[in-house]
MARBA-3410 file (N, C-alpha, C, O; in Angstrom, 1 decimal):
118
69.2,-42.0,272.8,69.7,-42.1,274.0,69.9,-43.7,274.4,69.0,-44.4,274.4 ~ 71.0,-44.1,274.7,71.4,-45.4,275.2,71.2,-45.7,276.6,71.9,-45.0,277.4 ~ 70.4,-46.6,277.1,70.2,-47.0,278.5,71.2,-48.0,278.9,71.9,-48.6,278.0 ~ 71.4,-48.4,280.2,72.1,-49.4,280.6,71.9,-50.8,280.1,72.7,-51.7,280.1 ~ 70.6,-51.0,279.5,70.3,-52.3,279.1,70.4,-52.4,277.6,70.1,-53.5,277.0
70.9,-51.4,276.9,71.2,-51.4,275.5,72.6,-51.2,275.2,73.3,-50.6,276.0 ~ 73.1,-51.8,274.0,74.4,-51.5,273.7,74.4,-51.2,272.2,73.7,-51.8,271.4 ~ 75.2,-50.2,271.8,75.3,-49.9,270.3,76.6,-50.4,269.7,77.7,-50.1,270.2 ~ 76.5,-51.1,268.7,77.8,-51.7,268.2,77.8,-51.4,266.7,76.8,-51.1,266.1 ~ 79.0,-51.5,266.1,79.2,-51.4,264.8,79.6,-52.8,264.3,80.5,-53.4,264.9
79.2,-53.3,263.3,79.4,-54.6,262.9,80.0,-54.7,261.4,79.5,-54.0,260.5 ~ 80.9,-55.5,261.2,81.4,-55.7,259.9,81.1,-57.1,259.3,81.5,-58.1,259.9 ~ 80.3,-57.1,258.3,79.8,-58.4,257.7,80.0,-58.4,256.3,79.9,-57.4,255.7 ~ 80.1,-59.5,255.6,80.1,-59.6,254.1,78.8,-59.0,253.6,77.7,-59.2,254.3 ~ 78.9,-58.3,252.6,77.7,-57.6,252.0,76.6,-58.5,251.7,75.5,-58.0,251.8
76.7,-59.6,251.3,75.7,-60.7,250.9,75.0,-61.2,252.3,73.9,-61.8,252.2 ~ 75.6,-60.9,253.4,74.9,-61.5,254.6,74.3,-60.3,255.4,73.7,-60.4,256.5 ~ 74.4,-59.1,254.9,74.0,-57.9,255.8,72.6,-58.0,256.0,72.2,-57.9,257.2 ~ 71.7,-58.3,255.0,70.2,-58.3,255.1,69.9,-59.4,256.2,69.2,-59.2,257.1 ~ 70.5,-60.6,256.2,70.3,-61.7,257.0,70.6,-61.3,258.5,69.8,-61.5,259.4
71.8,-60.6,258.7,72.2,-60.1,260.0,71.2,-59.1,260.6,70.9,-59.2,261.7 ~ 70.8,-58.1,259.7,70.0,-57.1,260.2,68.5,-57.8,260.5,67.9,-57.5,261.5 ~ 68.1,-58.8,259.7,66.8,-59.4,260.1,66.9,-60.2,261.4,66.0,-60.2,262.1 ~ 68.1,-60.8,261.7,68.3,-61.5,262.9,68.3,-60.6,264.1,67.6,-60.8,265.1 ~ 69.0,-59.5,263.9,69.0,-58.5,265.0,67.6,-57.9,265.4,67.3,-57.7,266.5
66.9,-57.7,264.2,65.6,-57.2,264.4,64.7,-58.3,265.1,64.0,-58.0,266.0 ~ 64.7,-59.5,264.8,64.1,-60.6,265.4,64.4,-60.7,267.0,63.6,-60.8,267.8 ~ 65.7,-60.5,267.2,66.1,-60.5,268.7,65.8,-59.1,269.4,66.2,-59.0,270.5 ~ 65.1,-58.2,268.8,64.7,-57.1,269.5,65.6,-55.9,269.2,65.3,-54.8,269.8 ~ 66.5,-55.8,268.3,67.3,-54.7,268.0,66.9,-54.0,266.7,65.9,-54.5,266.0
67.4,-53.0,266.3,67.1,-52.3,265.2,68.2,-51.5,264.5,69.2,-51.1,265.2 ~ 68.2,-51.1,263.3,69.3,-50.4,262.6,68.8,-48.9,263.0,67.6,-48.5,262.8 ~ 69.9,-48.1,263.4,69.6,-46.7,263.7,70.3,-45.8,263.0,69.7,-44.6,262.9 ~ 71.5,-46.0,262.4,72.3,-44.9,261.8,73.5,-45.6,261.1,73.8,-46.8,261.3 ~ 74.2,-44.7,260.4,75.4,-45.1,259.8,76.6,-45.0,261.0,76.5,-44.1,261.9
77.5,-45.8,261.1,78.5,-45.9,262.0,79.9,-45.9,261.4,80.4,-46.9,261.0 ~ 80.6,-44.7,261.3,81.8,-44.7,260.6,81.7,-45.3,259.1,82.6,-46.0,258.7 ~ 80.6,-45.1,258.5,80.5,-45.5,257.2,80.0,-46.9,257.0,79.8,-47.4,255.9 ~ 79.7,-47.5,258.1,79.1,-48.9,258.2,77.8,-48.8,258.8,77.4,-47.7,259.3 ~ 76.9,-49.9,258.6,75.6,-50.0,259.2,75.8,-50.0,260.8,76.7,-50.7,261.4
75.0,-49.3,261.5,75.1,-49.4,263.0,73.6,-50.1,263.4,72.6,-49.9,262.7 ~ 73.8,-50.9,264.4,72.6,-51.6,265.0,72.4,-51.3,266.5,73.3,-51.5,267.2 ~ 71.2,-50.9,266.8,71.1,-50.6,268.2,70.4,-51.9,268.8,69.3,-52.3,268.4 ~ 71.1,-52.5,269.8,70.7,-53.8,270.3,69.9,-53.5,271.6,70.4,-52.8,272.4 ~ 68.7,-54.2,271.7,67.9,-54.1,273.0,67.8,-55.5,273.6,68.1,-56.5,272.9
67.5,-55.6,274.7,67.3,-56.9,275.3,66.4,-57.9,274.5,65.6,-57.4,273.8 ~ 66.7,-59.2,274.7,65.7,-60.1,274.0,64.3,-60.0,274.5,64.1,-59.4,275.6 ~ 63.4,-60.5,273.8,62.0,-60.6,274.2,61.9,-61.1,275.6,62.5,-62.1,275.9 ~ 61.1,-60.6,276.4,60.7,-61.4,277.7,60.1,-62.8,277.3,59.3,-63.0,276.4 ~ 60.6,-63.7,278.1,60.1,-65.2,277.7,58.6,-65.3,277.6,58.1,-66.1,276.9
57.9,-64.5,278.5,56.5,-64.6,278.5,55.9,-64.1,277.2,54.7,-64.4,276.9 ~ 56.6,-63.3,276.4,56.0,-62.8,275.1,56.6,-63.4,273.9,56.0,-63.4,272.8 ~ 57.8,-64.1,274.1,58.5,-64.6,273.0,57.7,-65.6,272.0,57.8,-65.4,270.8 ~ 57.1,-66.5,272.5,56.4,-67.6,271.6,55.3,-66.9,270.9,55.2,-67.2,269.7 ~ 54.5,-66.1,271.4,53.4,-65.5,270.7,53.9,-64.5,269.7,53.4,-64.3,268.6
54.9,-63.8,270.0,55.3,-62.7,269.1,56.0,-63.4,267.8,55.9,-63.0,266.7 ~ 56.8,-64.5,268.1,57.4,-65.3,267.0,56.4,-65.9,266.1,56.5,-65.9,264.9 ~ 55.3,-66.4,266.8,54.3,-67.0,266.0,53.6,-66.0,265.1,53.4,-66.3,263.9 ~ 53.2,-64.9,265.7,52.6,-63.9,264.9,53.5,-63.4,263.7,53.0,-63.2,262.5 ~ 54.7,-63.3,263.9,55.6,-62.7,262.9,55.8,-63.8,261.9,55.8,-63.4,260.7
55.9,-65.1,262.2,56.0,-66.2,261.2,54.7,-66.3,260.5,54.8,-66.5,259.3 ~ 53.6,-66.2,261.1,52.3,-66.2,260.4,52.1,-65.2,259.3,51.7,-65.4,258.2 ~ 52.5,-63.9,259.7,52.5,-62.8,258.8,53.4,-62.9,257.6,53.0,-62.7,256.5 ~ 54.6,-63.4,257.9,55.6,-63.6,256.9,55.1,-64.6,255.8,55.3,-64.5,254.6 ~ 54.3,-65.7,256.4,53.7,-66.7,255.5,52.5,-66.3,254.7,52.0,-67.0,253.9
52.1,-65.0,255.1,50.9,-64.5,254.4,49.6,-65.2,254.8,48.6,-65.2,254.0 ~ 49.6,-65.7,256.0,48.3,-66.4,256.4,47.6,-65.6,257.5,48.2,-65.0,258.4 ~ 46.2,-65.7,257.5,45.4,-65.2,258.5,45.4,-66.1,259.7,45.8,-67.3,259.5 ~ 44.9,-65.7,260.9,44.7,-66.6,261.9,43.8,-67.8,261.6,44.0,-69.0,262.0 ~ 42.7,-67.5,260.8,41.8,-68.6,260.5,42.4,-69.6,259.5,42.1,-70.8,259.5
43.2,-69.1,258.6,43.9,-70.0,257.7,44.9,-70.9,258.4,45.1,-72.0,258.0 ~ 45.7,-70.3,259.3,46.6,-71.2,260.0,45.9,-72.1,260.9,46.3,-73.3,261.1 ~ 44.8,-71.6,261.5,44.0,-72.5,262.4,43.5,-73.7,261.6,43.6,-74.9,262.1 ~ 43.1,-73.5,260.5,42.5,-74.5,259.6,43.7,-75.6,259.3,43.5,-76.8,259.4 ~ 44.8,-75.1,258.9,45.9,-75.9,258.6,46.4,-76.9,259.7,46.8,-78.1,259.5
46.2,-76.4,261.0,46.8,-77.2,262.1,45.7,-77.9,262.9,45.9,-78.6,263.9 ~ 44.3,-77.6,262.5,43.2,-78.2,263.1,42.8,-77.7,264.5,42.4,-78.5,265.4 ~ 42.8,-76.4,264.7,42.4,-75.8,265.9,41.4,-74.6,265.5,41.4,-74.1,264.3 ~ 40.7,-74.2,266.5,39.9,-73.0,266.3,40.8,-71.7,266.1,41.9,-71.7,266.6 ~ 40.2,-70.8,265.4,40.9,-69.6,265.1,41.3,-68.8,266.4,42.3,-68.2,266.5
40.3,-68.9,267.4,40.6,-68.4,268.7,41.8,-68.9,269.3,42.5,-68.2,270.0 ~ 42.3,-70.2,269.2,43.5,-70.6,269.8,44.6,-70.0,269.1,45.6,-69.9,269.8 ~ 44.7,-69.7,267.8,45.8,-69.0,267.3,45.8,-67.5,268.0,46.9,-67.0,268.3 ~ 44.7,-66.9,268.1,44.7,-65.6,268.7,45.2,-65.7,270.1,46.0,-64.8,270.4 ~ 44.8,-66.7,270.9,45.4,-66.8,272.3,46.8,-67.3,272.3,47.5,-66.9,273.2
47.2,-68.0,271.3,48.7,-68.3,271.2,49.5,-67.1,271.1,50.5,-66.9,271.8 ~ 49.0,-66.2,270.0,49.8,-65.0,269.7,49.7,-64.0,270.9,50.6,-63.2,271.0 ~ 48.7,-64.0,271.7,48.6,-63.1,272.8,49.2,-63.8,274.1,49.1,-63.3,275.2 ~ 49.8,-64.9,274.0,50.4,-65.6,275.1,49.4,-65.9,276.2,49.8,-65.9,277.4 ~ 48.2,-66.0,275.8,47.1,-66.4,276.7,46.9,-67.8,276.9,46.2,-68.3,277.7
47.5,-68.6,275.9,47.4,-70.1,275.9,48.7,-70.6,275.4,49.2,-70.3,274.3 ~ 49.3,-71.6,276.2,50.5,-72.3,275.9,50.3,-73.1,274.6,49.2,-73.6,274.4 ~ 51.4,-73.2,273.8,51.2,-74.0,272.6,51.7,-75.4,272.9,52.9,-75.6,273.2 ~ 50.8,-76.4,272.9,51.4,-77.9,273.0,52.3,-78.2,272.2,52.2,-77.8,271.1 ~ 53.3,-79.1,272.5,54.4,-79.5,271.7,54.0,-80.1,270.4,54.7,-80.0,269.4
52.9,-80.8,270.4,52.4,-81.3,269.0,52.1,-80.3,268.1,52.3,-80.4,266.9 ~ 51.4,-79.2,268.6,51.0,-78.2,267.8,52.1,-77.3,267.3,52.1,-76.6,266.3 ~ 53.2,-77.2,268.3,54.3,-76.4,267.9,55.0,-77.0,266.6,55.4,-76.3,265.7 ~ 55.1,-78.4,266.7,55.6,-79.0,265.5,54.8,-78.7,264.2,55.4,-78.4,263.2 ~ 53.5,-78.9,264.3,52.6,-78.6,263.2,52.8,-77.2,262.7,52.9,-77.0,261.5
52.9,-76.2,263.6,53.0,-74.8,263.3,54.4,-74.6,262.6,54.4,-73.9,261.6 ~ 55.4,-75.3,263.1,56.7,-75.2,262.5,56.8,-75.7,261.0,57.4,-75.0,260.1 ~ 56.1,-76.8,260.8,56.0,-77.4,259.5,55.3,-76.5,258.6,55.9,-76.2,257.5 ~ 54.2,-75.9,259.0,53.4,-75.0,258.1,54.1,-73.8,257.9,54.0,-73.2,256.8 ~ 54.8,-73.3,258.8,55.4,-71.8,258.8,56.9,-72.0,258.4,57.6,-71.0,258.3
57.4,-73.2,258.1,58.8,-73.2,257.7,59.8,-72.8,258.7,60.6,-72.0,258.4 ~ 59.6,-73.2,259.9,60.6,-72.8,261.0,60.7,-74.0,262.0,60.4,-75.1,261.6 ~ 61.2,-73.7,263.2,61.5,-74.9,264.2,60.5,-74.7,265.3,60.3,-73.6,265.8 ~ 60.0,-75.8,265.8,59.1,-75.8,266.9,59.6,-75.2,268.1,58.7,-74.6,268.8 ~ 60.9,-75.2,268.4,61.4,-74.4,269.6,61.0,-73.0,269.6,61.0,-72.4,270.7
60.7,-72.4,268.5,60.3,-70.9,268.6,59.0,-70.8,269.3,58.6,-69.8,269.8 ~ 58.2,-71.8,269.3,56.9,-71.6,269.9,56.8,-72.3,271.3,55.7,-72.4,271.8 ~ 57.8,-72.8,271.8,57.8,-73.4,273.1,58.5,-72.5,274.1,59.6,-71.9,273.9 ~ 57.8,-72.5,275.3,58.3,-71.7,276.4,59.5,-72.4,277.0,59.5,-73.6,277.3 ~ 60.6,-71.6,277.3,61.7,-72.2,277.8,61.7,-72.0,279.3,61.4,-70.9,279.8
61.8,-73.0,280.1,61.8,-72.9,281.6,63.0,-72.2,282.0,64.1,-72.5,281.6 ~ 62.9,-71.2,282.9,64.1,-70.6,283.5,64.4,-71.3,284.8,63.6,-71.1,285.7 ~ 65.3,-72.0,284.9,65.8,-72.6,286.1,67.2,-72.5,286.4,67.7,-73.0,287.4
END
């Protein structure tokens, strides 16, 4: 069932980029749900709430890198409890630590920074 906050679409993309597109949709909160006229169908849901975004992106990047919270904490010079609090969005990630996390995890610091909504 599709609610008012979700949109179902059929996408046509080059076969070599399908995995990248599906990964991006999943990162943004969508999911693959079925075939759509012989093509991949993707169910799009709203993006992550800002309050959850940084922590969820951090956890995902850490897991993709195959690191434990302790290993990541050691690499950026913070206690393991800070990584746990970052991932649970109980502690904001300072800009300098966001840069270090990005370097270790092979991404960009902006993923770990809260965007002001103004």
